[in-house]
C-alpha positions in Angstrom: 31.7 21.3 -118.6 28.7 21.8 -121.0 25.2 22.6 -119.8 24.1 19.1 -120.6 27.0 17.6 -118.5 26.1 20.0 -115.6 22.5 19.1 -115.7 23.3 15.3 -115.8 25.6 15.7 -112.9 23.1 17.7 -110.8 20.4 15.1 -111.4 22.8 12.3 -110.5 23.7 14.1 -107.2 20.0 14.7 -106.4 19.0 11.1 -107.0 22.0 10.0 -105.0 20.7 12.0 -102.1 17.4 10.1 -102.4 19.2 6.7 -102.4 21.4 7.7 -99.4 18.4 9.0 -97.4 16.6 5.8 -97.9 19.6 3.6 -97.0 20.2 5.7 -93.9 16.5 5.8 -93.0 16.8 9.6 -92.9 13.1 10.1 -93.4 13.1 13.9 -93.0 15.7 14.4 -95.7 13.9 11.9 -98.0 10.6 13.6 -97.6 12.2 17.0 -98.2 13.0 15.8 -101.8 9.3 15.5 -102.6 7.0 18.4 -103.6 3.8 18.8 -101.5 1.7 17.7 -104.6 3.9 14.8 -105.6 2.5 11.6 -107.0 4.2 8.4 -105.9 3.2 5.4 -107.8 4.3 1.8 -108.1 2.0 0.1 -110.7 1.2 -3.7 -110.5 1.5 -6.3 -113.2 -1.9 -7.6 -114.3 -2.7 -11.2 -115.3 -1.7 -10.4 -118.9 1.8 -9.3 -117.9 0.8 -5.7 -118.6 1.5 -2.9 -116.1 -1.7 -1.3 -114.7 -2.2 2.1 -116.2 -4.6 4.0 -113.9 -3.8 4.1 -110.2 -7.3 5.4 -109.4 -9.1 2.5 -111.2 -6.6 -0.4 -111.1 -4.5 -2.1 -108.4 -1.1 -0.6 -107.6 1.6 -2.0 -105.4 1.9 1.5 -103.8 0.0 4.7 -104.7 0.0 8.1 -102.9 -1.6 11.0 -104.7 0.4 13.6 -102.7 3.2 13.9 -100.2 0.8 13.5 -97.3 0.6 9.8 -98.1 4.4 9.5 -98.0 4.4 11.4 -94.7 1.8 9.0 -93.3 3.9 6.0 -94.5 7.0 7.4 -92.7 5.0 8.0 -89.5 4.0 4.3 -89.5 7.6 3.2 -90.2 8.9 5.4 -87.4 6.3 4.4 -84.8 6.5 0.6 -85.6 2.9 0.6 -86.8 3.8 -1.3 -90.0 4.5 -5.0 -90.3 6.9 -4.3 -93.2 9.2 -2.1 -91.1 9.5 -3.9 -87.8 12.4 -4.3 -87.8 13.5 -2.3 -90.8 16.0 -4.1 -93.1 19.4 -2.7 -94.0 19.3 -1.6 -97.6 21.6 -0.6 -100.4 20.1 1.4 -103.3 22.1 1.3 -106.6 20.9 3.2 -109.7 22.0 4.1 -113.1 20.9 7.3 -114.7 19.6 6.5 -118.2 18.1 9.7 -119.5 17.4 13.4 -118.6 15.0 15.3 -120.8 13.9 18.9 -120.7 10.1 19.6 -120.5 8.2 22.8 -120.0 7.7 22.0 -116.3 11.3 20.8 -115.5 13.0 17.5 -116.3 11.9 14.0 -117.0 14.4 11.5 -115.7 14.6 7.7 -116.1 16.8 5.3 -114.0 17.3 1.6 -113.7 17.8 0.4 -110.1 18.5 -2.5 -107.8 17.9 -2.6 -104.0 19.4 -5.2 -101.8 17.8 -5.6 -98.4 19.2 -7.7 -95.5 17.1 -8.7 -92.5 18.1 -11.4 -90.0 20.4 -13.0 -92.6 17.8 -13.1 -95.3 18.8 -11.2 -98.5 16.2 -9.9 -100.9 16.9 -8.1 -104.2 14.4 -6.1 -106.1 15.1 -4.4 -109.5 13.3 -2.2 -111.9 13.2 1.3 -113.4 12.0 4.6 -112.1 10.5 7.6 -114.0 10.8 11.0 -112.3 9.3 14.4 -113.1 11.7 16.9 -111.4 11.0 20.6 -111.0 13.7 23.2 -110.2 14.0 24.2 -106.6 16.8 26.6 -105.8 20.1 25.0 -106.9 18.5 21.6 -106.9 15.1 19.9 -107.6 12.0 18.5 -106.1 10.2 15.4 -107.2 6.8 16.2 -108.7 6.1 12.6 -109.7 7.8 9.3 -109.3 6.6 6.1 -111.0 8.6 3.0 -110.0 8.3 -0.2 -112.0 9.3 -3.4 -110.1 10.3 -6.2 -112.5 10.3 -9.0 -110.0 7.6 -11.6 -110.5 7.3 -12.4 -106.9 7.7 -10.2 -103.8 9.3 -12.3 -101.0 8.5 -9.5 -98.6 6.0 -6.7 -98.3 7.2 -3.9 -100.6 7.8 -0.6 -98.9 9.2 2.8 -100.0 12.7 1.8 -98.8 12.8 -1.6 -100.4 12.4 -0.4 -104.0 
């Protein structure tokens, strides 16, 4: 196996752990994949069919400037203090690894994804792409930045971290 193949496989396994943690609602394992200073961003589409470019000045579907925001989100999900998670749907995350590129700080990774959610007989499917900045951490990685682009025009449900 070449170094490129080994890197591709280790990224694939890492992102598979993220998908599995979300599907199993294993919030501690999911949060452990994220660096303390991670940025988690889901930009919105503006009226001109352009993605918003600055989460601090334009609307976003979801934006957390560090892991503390994700931890707060998980707290609200766990305690039922969120209308989007009561009850939480069953989900199935599917992704395709499209690219893995070396940078000075780690890896830039891109995926395409689809998430199917089922709640009380209603099926919802969201699709898009995700852009990750991964930093080495032991034999694996941590997520330093994740930007998720949702291509759906209409959200039938409130979007949440487990539904995309």
